[in-house]
C-alpha positions as CSV (number, residue, x, y, z in Angstrom):
1,M,103.9,175.0,204.0
2,K,102.5,174.8,200.5
3,I,104.4,176.9,197.9
4,C,103.2,177.4,194.3
5,L,105.5,178.5,191.5
6,L,103.5,180.4,188.8
7,T,105.9,179.9,185.9
8,P,106.3,178.0,182.6
9,T,109.8,177.2,183.6
10,P,110.0,175.5,187.0
11,D,113.3,174.1,186.0
12,H,114.9,177.5,185.9
13,P,118.1,177.2,187.9
14,V,117.2,179.5,190.8
15,L,113.6,178.1,191.1
16,A,114.8,174.5,190.8
17,A,117.5,175.1,193.5
18,A,115.0,176.8,195.8
19,T,112.5,173.9,195.3
20,A,115.2,171.4,196.2
21,L,115.8,173.3,199.5
22,L,112.1,173.4,200.3
23,T,110.8,170.0,199.4
24,P,112.3,167.9,202.2
25,R,109.8,169.6,204.6
26,H,107.3,171.6,202.4
27,Q,105.1,171.0,199.4
28,V,106.1,172.8,196.2
29,E,104.1,172.7,193.1
30,S,104.3,174.6,189.8
31,L,101.5,176.0,187.6
32,D,101.7,177.7,184.2
33,P,98.7,180.1,184.1
34,G,99.4,180.6,180.4
35,T,98.4,177.0,179.5
36,A,96.5,175.6,182.6
37,E,92.7,175.2,182.4
38,P,90.3,176.5,183.5
39,L,92.4,179.4,184.6
40,P,92.4,182.4,185.0
41,G,88.8,182.6,186.1
42,A,88.8,179.8,188.6
43,V,90.2,179.9,192.2
44,P,91.9,176.7,193.4
45,A,89.8,174.8,196.0
46,V,92.7,175.0,198.4
47,L,95.0,178.1,198.2
48,S,98.8,177.7,198.6
49,D,100.4,179.6,201.5
50,V,102.4,181.7,199.0
51,Y,102.7,182.1,195.2
52,L,105.9,183.0,193.4
53,L,105.1,184.9,190.2
54,K,107.8,184.3,187.7
55,T,105.9,184.9,184.5
56,R,104.4,188.0,182.9
57,S,101.8,186.8,180.5
58,P,98.3,188.5,180.6
59,R,96.7,185.2,181.8
60,A,99.3,184.9,184.5
61,L,98.7,188.4,185.7
62,A,94.9,187.9,185.7
63,F,95.3,184.8,187.7
64,A,97.6,186.4,190.2
65,R,95.2,189.3,190.7
66,L,92.4,186.7,191.4
67,L,94.6,185.0,194.0
68,E,95.3,188.3,195.6
69,Q,91.6,189.2,195.8
70,H,91.1,185.9,197.7
71,G,93.8,186.8,200.2
72,A,96.7,184.7,198.8
73,P,100.2,186.4,199.1
74,V,101.9,186.7,195.7
75,L,105.6,187.6,195.1
76,N,105.7,190.0,193.3
77,S,102.2,191.3,193.1
78,A,100.5,191.4,189.7
79,A,100.3,195.2,189.7
80,A,104.1,195.5,190.4
81,T,105.0,192.9,187.8
82,E,102.8,194.6,185.2
83,L,104.2,198.0,186.0
84,C,107.8,196.9,185.3
85,Q,106.7,195.8,181.8
86,D,106.0,199.4,180.7
87,R,109.1,201.4,180.5
88,T,107.2,204.7,180.1
89,A,105.2,204.1,183.4
90,M,108.4,202.8,185.0
91,A,110.3,206.0,184.2
92,E,107.4,208.3,185.2
93,L,107.1,206.7,188.6
94,A,110.8,206.5,189.3
95,L,111.3,210.2,188.4
96,R,108.3,211.3,190.4
97,A,109.8,209.5,193.4
98,G,113.1,211.3,192.9
99,L,115.0,208.2,191.9
100,P,118.1,208.7,189.6
101,F,116.4,207.2,186.5
102,A,117.5,208.0,182.9
103,A,115.5,210.7,181.3
104,T,112.9,209.0,179.0
105,T,110.8,210.1,176.1
106,T,108.1,207.9,174.6
107,L,107.3,207.6,170.9
108,P,104.6,205.6,169.2
109,A,107.1,204.2,166.7
110,L,110.5,204.8,165.3
111,S,108.8,205.8,162.0
112,H,107.2,208.7,163.8
113,P,108.3,212.1,162.4
114,E,109.7,213.1,165.8
115,A,111.8,210.0,166.2
116,G,115.0,211.8,165.4
117,A,114.0,215.3,166.3
118,G,115.5,216.9,169.4
119,F,117.7,214.0,170.4
120,A,121.5,214.4,170.4
121,Y,123.4,211.5,168.9
122,P,124.2,209.0,170.2
123,F,121.0,208.0,172.0
124,V,119.4,204.8,173.3
125,V,116.2,203.3,171.9
126,K,114.3,200.5,173.8
127,S,111.0,198.8,173.3
128,R,108.4,200.5,175.4
129,H,107.1,197.1,176.5
130,S,109.8,195.0,178.2
131,R,109.9,191.3,177.1
132,R,112.3,188.7,175.9
133,H,114.2,189.7,172.7
134,D,112.9,193.2,172.8
135,L,114.6,196.2,171.2
136,V,117.6,197.7,173.0
137,A,119.9,199.7,170.7
138,R,122.3,202.6,170.6
139,V,121.7,204.9,167.7
140,E,124.8,206.7,166.4
141,D,123.4,208.8,163.5
142,P,120.4,209.4,161.2
143,A,121.4,206.5,159.0
144,G,121.4,204.2,162.0
145,L,118.0,205.4,163.0
146,R,116.5,204.8,159.6
147,A,118.0,201.3,159.5
148,L,116.5,200.5,162.9
149,A,113.1,201.9,161.9
150,A,113.1,199.6,158.9
151,R,113.6,196.6,161.1
152,W,111.1,197.8,163.8
153,P,108.7,200.0,161.9
154,D,105.7,199.7,164.3
155,E,107.4,199.1,167.6
156,P,106.4,201.6,170.4
157,V,109.6,202.8,171.9
158,V,111.3,205.0,174.6
159,V,114.3,207.1,173.9
160,Q,116.9,207.9,176.5
161,P,120.1,210.0,176.2
162,F,123.3,207.9,176.0
163,T,125.2,208.2,179.2
164,P,129.0,207.9,178.8
165,N,130.2,205.1,181.1
166,D,132.8,202.3,181.3
167,G,130.7,199.8,179.3
168,W,129.7,197.7,182.3
169,D,126.2,197.4,183.8
170,R,126.0,197.1,187.5
171,K,123.5,194.4,188.0
172,V,121.9,194.4,191.5
173,W,119.3,191.8,192.6
174,V,117.2,191.9,195.7
175,V,115.4,188.9,197.3
176,G,113.6,190.2,200.4
177,D,116.3,191.4,202.7
178,E,119.2,190.0,200.7
179,I,121.1,191.8,198.0
180,F,123.4,190.3,195.2
181,A,125.5,192.2,192.7
182,D,127.6,191.6,189.6
183,L,129.1,193.4,186.6
184,R,127.9,192.5,183.2
185,R,129.0,193.8,179.8
186,S,126.3,196.3,178.7
187,E,124.1,195.4,175.7
188,L,125.2,198.7,174.3
189,A,129.0,198.0,174.6
190,A,131.2,197.3,171.7
191,H,130.6,193.8,170.3
192,D,134.2,192.8,170.4
193,L,134.5,193.1,174.2
194,P,133.8,190.2,176.5
195,R,130.2,190.0,177.8
196,Q,130.9,188.0,181.0
197,G,131.4,189.5,184.4
198,R,135.0,190.8,184.7
199,G,137.4,189.9,187.5
200,G,136.8,191.8,190.7
201,A,133.0,192.2,190.1
202,P,131.6,193.8,193.2
203,A,129.8,191.8,195.8
204,A,126.8,193.5,197.3
205,R,128.8,194.4,200.4
206,G,131.2,196.3,198.2
207,L,128.6,198.6,196.7
208,P,128.6,202.2,198.0
209,A,126.0,203.0,200.6
210,D,124.1,205.4,198.4
211,W,123.9,202.7,195.7
212,I,122.4,200.3,198.2
213,E,120.0,202.9,199.4
214,T,118.9,203.6,195.8
215,V,118.3,200.0,195.1
216,R,116.3,199.6,198.3
217,R,114.3,202.7,197.5
218,V,113.3,201.1,194.1
219,G,111.8,198.2,196.0
220,E,109.8,200.6,198.1
221,V,108.6,202.8,195.3
222,F,107.7,199.9,193.0
223,A,106.4,197.5,195.7
224,L,108.8,194.8,194.6
225,D,110.0,191.9,196.8
226,V,112.2,190.0,194.2
227,Y,113.6,192.4,191.6
228,G,116.6,193.5,189.7
229,V,118.0,197.0,189.0
230,D,120.4,197.8,186.2
231,L,122.7,200.7,187.0
232,L,125.4,202.7,185.3
233,D,128.2,204.5,187.0
234,A,127.4,208.1,186.0
235,D,130.2,210.3,187.3
236,G,130.5,208.2,190.5
237,G,126.8,208.1,191.2
238,P,124.2,205.5,190.2
239,L,121.9,206.0,187.2
240,I,119.0,203.5,186.9
241,V,118.4,202.3,183.3
242,D,116.1,199.4,183.9
243,I,114.1,197.6,186.6
244,N,113.0,194.0,186.4
245,A,110.4,192.1,188.4
246,F,111.6,188.6,189.5
247,P,114.7,188.4,187.3
248,G,116.8,185.2,186.8
249,I,119.5,186.0,189.3
250,R,121.7,183.3,187.7
251,G,125.0,182.4,189.1
252,Q,124.6,184.2,192.4
253,E,125.6,182.1,195.4
254,G,123.0,182.2,198.1
255,A,120.1,183.4,195.8
256,P,118.2,180.1,196.0
257,E,118.5,180.1,199.8
258,A,117.3,183.7,200.0
259,L,114.3,182.9,197.8
260,A,113.4,179.8,199.8
261,E,113.6,181.7,203.0
262,L,111.5,184.6,201.6
263,A,108.8,182.1,200.5
264,L,108.7,180.5,204.0
265,R,108.6,183.9,205.8
266,T,105.8,185.1,203.6
267,A,103.8,181.8,203.9
268,A,104.1,182.1,207.7
269,G,103.0,185.7,207.8
270,R,106.4,187.0,208.9
271,Y,106.9,189.0,205.6
272,R,104.3,191.2,204.0
273,P,104.6,191.5,200.2
274,G,104.8,194.9,198.7
275,R,101.6,196.6,197.4
276,L,101.3,199.5,195.1
277,P,98.9,202.2,196.3
278,V,95.5,202.1,194.8
279,G,94.4,205.0,192.6
């Protein structure tokens, strides 16, 4: 099989480990659509059997769409990857589907006159467009909002109510049929608390059945094959606060094996990648 990694970082630990598992018997190559020429308008003379899309740049998404138009399987699809970059669209789809997603309001900027109106403190502010080093902050009072607006004056944002919780995010990752889980200190937790997974972090098999069902449902609704879901324990039930297409899944035993197996199953036609409905 011929597998192509669409990424600027083929040395990412999970990708590198999956590549090491595949290369004894299969051909694995990497391509960064953000820098390669003459992409994204040219189709390779010989298509790979499967493409793993671990990049979200506009050029990468355009190239992935082109590959899909020519019949190549891409994990995750360009449309699903792009959807997870827009937290407004993410929340709207999740709530329409009945998923337990945090209530979300969109504002053009923190400097907008309605930025502090109608929201009970504390509340959570996030960049509308998900990316590395984006804005994720808990706002305690009007002074905190003004300070945040001064640092991010033109940033489109979403606002969500702050949900009281134990300060730990439940990180759940899915690779095809396999599920992995861990606890991570929330970005909104107190800064003097440890940020590493605490002892007794739940394995996927230890998650309640309704949590697993919720995570699986996310994959169905968002047409994702490799994804992460950030959950809070809200009075014993799961509350989704973020969804990520093709996350890092670092430090999870078995994740590289699951990714390699998913790539081979897809290349062989034994796994059909998710597709968002058209229109």
